[in-house]
C-alpha positions in Angstrom: -43.4 28.3 18.7 -45.8 25.2 20.5 -44.5 23.2 23.4 -45.3 20.9 25.4 -45.0 21.2 29.2 -46.3 19.6 32.6 -49.5 21.2 34.3 -47.0 22.4 37.4 -45.1 24.1 34.9 -47.7 26.7 34.1 -47.1 30.9 34.8 -49.3 33.3 34.2 -48.4 35.3 30.7 -48.8 31.6 28.6 -50.9 31.3 26.0 -52.6 27.5 26.2 -52.6 25.9 22.6 -54.6 23.0 23.6 -54.7 20.3 26.7 -53.5 16.6 26.4 -56.3 14.3 27.2 -60.1 14.0 27.0 -61.5 17.2 25.9 -64.0 17.1 29.3 -61.3 17.3 31.0 -60.6 20.8 30.5 -62.5 22.9 32.6 -61.9 26.2 30.1 -64.3 24.0 27.2 -62.1 25.1 24.5 -58.2 24.4 23.7 -57.1 28.0 23.1 -56.9 30.8 26.0 -54.4 33.1 27.9 -53.3 32.5 31.1 -54.1 36.1 32.9 -53.5 35.3 36.4 -52.8 32.7 39.3 -56.8 31.9 39.5 -57.0 30.7 35.6 -53.8 28.3 36.8 -55.5 27.1 40.2 -58.4 26.2 37.6 -56.5 24.1 35.7 -54.5 22.5 38.3 -57.9 21.6 40.3 -59.4 19.1 37.1 -57.6 16.1 35.0 -55.3 17.6 33.0 -51.9 16.3 33.6 -50.0 18.3 30.4 -50.8 20.9 28.2 -49.2 22.5 24.7 -48.3 26.2 25.0 -48.0 28.7 22.0 -44.3 30.9 22.9 -45.2 33.0 19.8 -48.4 34.2 21.6 -47.3 34.5 25.4 -44.3 33.6 27.3 -42.8 30.6 27.5 -40.4 28.5 30.1 -38.1 29.9 32.4 -35.8 28.1 35.5 -38.3 29.2 37.7 -41.2 27.5 36.2 -39.5 24.4 34.9 -40.3 21.5 37.1 -39.4 18.2 36.7 -42.5 16.0 35.3 -41.4 13.4 38.1 -42.3 16.0 41.1 -45.6 16.6 42.8 -45.4 19.9 44.6 -46.8 19.5 48.0 -49.5 21.0 48.0 -50.4 19.4 44.8 -50.5 16.1 46.5 -54.4 15.5 46.9 -54.5 15.8 42.8 -52.2 13.6 42.3 -53.8 11.0 44.3 -56.7 11.6 42.6 -55.6 10.7 39.3 -53.8 7.6 40.0 -56.5 6.5 42.3 -58.3 3.9 39.8 -61.9 5.2 38.9 -65.0 3.3 41.3 -66.7 0.2 39.7 -70.2 1.0 39.3 -72.5 -2.0 39.7 -76.1 -2.6 38.5 -78.8 -1.0 40.7 -82.4 -2.7 41.0 -85.0 -0.5 39.7 -86.5 0.6 43.2 -83.0 1.2 44.6 -82.3 3.3 41.4 -85.4 5.2 41.2 -84.4 6.2 44.8 -80.7 7.6 43.4 -82.5 9.2 41.0 -84.8 11.4 42.6 -81.6 12.7 44.4 -80.2 13.6 40.9 -83.1 15.0 39.9 -84.4 17.2 43.0 -80.2 18.5 42.8 -80.3 18.8 39.3 -83.4 21.1 39.0 -81.8 24.1 41.7 -78.5 23.7 39.7 -80.3 24.3 36.2 -82.3 26.8 37.5 -79.8 28.8 38.6 -77.6 28.3 35.3 -80.1 29.0 33.1 -80.9 32.4 35.3 -77.5 33.0 35.0 -77.4 33.1 31.1 -80.5 35.3 30.9 -78.3 37.6 32.9 -75.5 37.5 30.4 -73.2 35.3 32.8 -70.9 32.9 31.9 -71.6 28.8 32.1 -70.3 27.2 35.3 -68.2 24.4 33.0 -67.5 22.6 36.4 -71.1 22.7 37.6 -72.4 21.0 33.8 -69.5 18.0 33.9 -69.9 17.1 37.7 -74.3 16.7 37.0 -73.3 14.8 33.9 -70.9 12.7 36.0 -74.2 12.0 38.4 -76.5 11.6 35.6 -73.6 9.3 34.0 -73.3 7.2 37.0 -77.1 6.5 37.4 -77.4 5.5 33.6 -74.7 2.9 34.3 -76.5 1.6 37.4 -80.0 1.4 35.9 -80.4 2.3 32.0 -83.4 3.9 32.3 -84.8 5.0 35.9 -83.5 8.9 36.0 -85.2 9.5 32.7 -88.0 7.8 33.8 -88.4 9.5 36.6 -87.7 13.2 35.2 -90.6 12.4 33.1 -93.0 13.5 36.5 -92.2 17.3 36.4 -93.6 20.4 37.2 -94.1 22.9 34.6 -91.8 25.5 36.6 -88.8 23.3 35.6 -90.0 21.5 32.9 -87.3 22.8 30.8 -84.3 22.3 33.2 -85.9 18.2 34.1 -86.3 18.3 30.0 -82.3 18.5 29.8 -81.7 16.4 32.5 -83.7 13.5 30.9 -82.3 13.6 27.6 -78.8 14.0 29.2 -79.5 10.6 30.6 -80.8 9.1 27.8 -77.8 10.5 25.4 -75.5 8.9 27.5 -77.8 5.6 27.5 -78.2 5.1 23.1 -74.5 6.0 22.8 -73.6 3.0 25.2 -76.2 0.8 23.4 -74.6 1.6 20.4 -71.2 0.8 21.4 -69.2 4.4 21.1 -66.8 5.1 23.4 -67.7 6.3 27.3 -65.9 9.3 26.7 -68.8 10.5 23.4 -70.9 9.1 25.8 -70.5 12.0 28.0 -69.5 14.3 25.4 -73.8 13.6 24.3 -74.4 13.8 27.6 -73.4 17.8 28.2 -75.1 18.3 25.0 -78.0 16.7 26.2 -78.1 18.7 29.3 -77.5 22.0 27.8 -79.4 21.3 24.4 -82.3 23.8 24.8 -80.4 26.6 26.6 -81.1 28.8 24.0 -84.9 28.9 25.3 -83.4 31.3 27.6 -83.1 34.0 25.1 -86.5 33.4 23.0 -90.1 34.0 24.6 -91.0 31.2 27.0 -94.4 31.3 26.5 -94.2 30.3 22.5 -95.2 26.8 21.7 -92.7 24.5 20.8 -93.4 21.7 18.2 -94.9 18.2 19.4 -94.2 16.0 16.5 -90.7 15.9 14.0 -92.7 17.2 11.1 -94.6 20.7 12.2 -91.6 22.9 13.4 -92.2 25.7 10.7 -95.7 26.7 11.7 -94.0 27.7 15.2 -92.3 30.7 14.0 -90.0 32.3 16.5 -90.1 29.0 19.1 -88.0 27.6 16.5 -84.9 29.8 17.0 -84.0 28.8 20.3 -81.6 25.7 18.3 -79.5 28.6 16.7 -79.7 30.4 20.2 -77.7 27.6 21.9 -75.5 27.2 19.6 -74.5 30.9 20.0 -74.5 31.0 23.7 -72.5 28.5 24.5 -70.2 29.7 21.9 -70.0 33.0 23.8 -69.1 31.0 26.9 -66.5 29.0 24.6 -68.1 26.1 24.4 -67.1 25.0 21.0 -66.7 21.2 21.0 -68.3 20.3 16.9 -70.1 17.5 19.0 -72.0 19.5 21.2 -72.7 22.8 19.0 -74.1 20.2 16.2 -76.4 18.4 19.0 -77.6 21.7 20.0 -78.3 23.2 16.7 -79.5 20.4 14.6 -80.9 18.5 17.0 -84.8 19.3 15.3 -83.6 18.5 11.7 -84.9 15.3 10.1 -83.4 12.9 7.7 -86.5 13.8 4.8 -85.7 17.9 5.1 -88.7 18.3 7.4 -87.2 19.6 10.2 -85.1 23.1 11.3 -83.4 25.1 11.8 -81.7 24.3 8.0 -83.7 21.7 6.7 -80.7 19.5 6.6 -81.6 16.1 4.4 -79.8 12.9 4.6 -75.8 12.4 5.5 -76.2 16.1 6.2 -77.6 15.0 9.8 -75.2 13.6 11.3 -75.3 11.0 13.7 -75.3 12.5 16.8 -78.1 14.9 15.7 -79.9 11.8 15.0 -79.5 10.6 18.2 -80.6 13.5 19.7 -83.6 13.8 17.6 -84.9 10.7 18.9 -83.9 11.5 23.1 -85.7 14.8 22.7 -89.0 14.0 20.7 -90.1 11.2 22.9 -89.2 12.8 26.5 -91.2 15.9 25.0 -94.3 13.4 24.3 -93.8 11.7 27.6 -93.3 14.0 30.0 -95.4 16.2 32.2 -95.1 19.7 33.0 -95.5 21.4 29.2 -98.8 22.0 29.3 -99.1 19.5 25.9 -101.2 16.0 25.8 -99.2 13.4 27.6 -98.1 10.6 25.7 -98.3 6.6 26.8 -94.5 5.4 27.1 -95.6 2.5 24.7 -97.7 4.9 22.3 -94.9 7.3 22.3 -92.5 4.6 21.1 -95.2 3.4 18.6 -96.0 6.8 16.9 -92.0 7.5 16.3 -91.8 4.1 14.6 -94.3 5.3 12.1 -92.0 8.6 11.7 -88.7 6.0 11.4 -90.9 4.0 8.8 -92.1 8.0 7.1 -88.5 8.5 6.6 -88.2 11.7 9.5 -86.3 9.2 11.7 -83.3 6.7 11.8 -84.1 3.4 12.1 -81.2 1.9 13.3 -80.9 4.4 16.2 -84.4 3.8 17.1 -84.1 0.4 17.8 -80.9 1.1 19.8 -83.2 3.5 21.5 -86.2 0.7 21.9 -83.5 -1.4 23.7 -82.6 1.0 26.3 -86.3 1.9 26.9 -88.0 -1.4 26.8 -91.1 -2.5 24.3 -92.9 -1.1 27.5 -90.8 1.5 29.5 -91.3 2.1 32.7 -94.5 4.1 34.2 -96.9 2.8 31.0 -100.2 1.8 31.6 -101.4 -1.4 30.4 -104.3 -3.3 29.8 -103.7 -7.4 31.3 -105.1 -10.1 29.4 -106.3 -11.1 33.2 -108.6 -8.3 33.0 -106.5 -5.6 35.2 -105.1 -2.6 34.5 -101.2 -1.9 35.9 -98.4 -0.2 35.6 -94.7 -1.2 34.5 -92.5 -1.0 37.5 -89.3 -2.8 35.7 -88.6 -3.4 32.2 -84.4 -4.0 32.4 -84.4 -7.9 32.5 -86.6 -8.5 29.6 -88.0 -6.0 26.9 -91.1 -7.4 26.2 -92.1 -9.3 29.5 -91.9 -6.4 32.2 -93.0 -6.6 35.6 -95.8 -5.0 36.4 -98.5 -3.5 39.1 -101.6 -4.4 38.9 -103.9 -1.9 40.5 -107.5 -1.7 38.7 -110.2 -4.4 37.8 -111.8 -3.5 34.5 -114.9 -5.4 35.1 -116.1 -3.9 38.0 -113.8 -0.4 37.2 -112.8 0.1 40.8 -109.7 0.3 42.2 -108.0 -3.0 44.2 -105.4 -3.6 46.5 -102.4 -3.3 44.0 -100.1 -6.6 43.6 -96.9 -7.2 41.4 -97.0 -9.9 38.5 -93.7 -10.8 36.7 -94.7 -11.4 33.3 -91.2 -13.2 32.3 -92.7 -15.9 35.2 -96.2 -15.8 34.6 -96.6 -16.7 31.3 -100.1 -17.6 31.3 -100.8 -13.9 31.8 -99.6 -11.2 29.5 -99.9 -7.7 28.3 -102.9 -7.1 26.2 -102.5 -3.4 25.0 -101.4 0.1 26.2 -103.8 2.6 27.8 -104.5 6.0 28.0 -105.1 7.2 31.7 -107.1 9.9 30.9 -110.0 7.2 29.0 -110.2 5.4 32.1 -110.4 8.7 33.9 -107.1 8.0 36.2 -105.2 10.4 37.7 -101.4 10.8 38.0 -100.2 7.3 38.5 -96.2 8.2 39.1 -97.3 6.7 43.2 -97.7 3.0 41.6 -94.1 2.6 40.0 -91.9 5.6 42.1 
C-alpha cells in the first residue's frame, strides 16, 4: 500500500517508493530504495525533499512515534526549513571579463572534484550525487550570468585533465542550449548533469584508445566506442536511472543519418536530448586543447558542423540555437580584420555577428603590436574578413589575449 508522508515522519525500515518534487532534489538519484539506518534518513532530510511516498507492503508503515504534524518543524531541522523557504538568489548578467574570472575558479575546483570522482569509479566506488549536483549548480549559475564564458575557458585545458574538463564544458553547453531552446530550467539542469557525466564510461575502457574526431567516423575506432555503453552501465550501478541522463550518456554519439554509435540509431529514434548532446560534444572535442588531436578554430568548427547538419548527420534547428549560444565568432576565435590585423574575439555576448576583438598582430609587417580592442558593432568601417588558423601564422597559445 502506498502512503504519502512528510520528510519528518521517516523511520528506519521504511521503503521509499518515490519522492515528491523534482528528480534532482532526490539525493539518492533513484525513486525506490530502503531506509536501512539513520544515516539514510539524515541524507534525505539534508536535501530539498519535503514529502515522499512509502510502500508499506515492502517496509514498515507509520507508527504513533513517527507521526509528526506537517505544520510542525523540529528544532534541529530549523536550518532546513529556512533554506527551503528562502527565495532563490537572483542571478544578474555578468560581463565577460568578470565571468571569466568566476569560471576560472569553477574550473579549478571541478577539475579536482571530477578527478577524484573518476578515480572512485575506477575503484568500484559509488558516485557522490551531492558533489555532482553542487558542481552542476555552480556551472548553471555561471551559464545564467554569461552564456559562453565557462565553456570557452574550459577549452584551454591540459592533457592530464582533458576528460574531466570536457565534461565541464559539455555540462555548461548542455545547460545553455536547452535554455536557448526554451526548455524548463529543471530540464536544463538535468541535461547539465548528463553532460558532466556523459563520458564517465571512459574510466572503463583503454584511456589511450583514439576517440572519434568527427561525426561520421566512429566505427573504425574499435574498443573506444564502448565508452558510451560503459557510461550507462556505471550510472545504473550507482542507482542513477533517470531516462534523460541515460539517454544522453548512451546516445550522444548517435547521428540522425544512422552513421553514429553505439546502436546506429536513425531519424526520430535519436532523441532531442541526444541530438543536443551530439553537437555540444563534438564542438568541444574539435575546439579544445589537451587531447592530442588537431585543435580547430571555433568559427571553423562551427562551419564544419554546419556542413554535417546539411548532410543530415546533426539537427539543423538545434545547431541554429547552439550558434545563438556561442556566437558566430565564439570567444577566443582568431580572425583576420579588414584593417590588416589579426585579432582574437574577446566578447561575443552583445552581438552575434559583430563581436569585440583585440588586435595584436600586423599582417603587413608580420609583427606583434601592442594589443588594442575594437567593438565591431560600433566600428562599422572595420570588420572581420575571415577566421584564421594560429598555426598558419606561427602563433602559439593565444588564451592570454582573451582570458
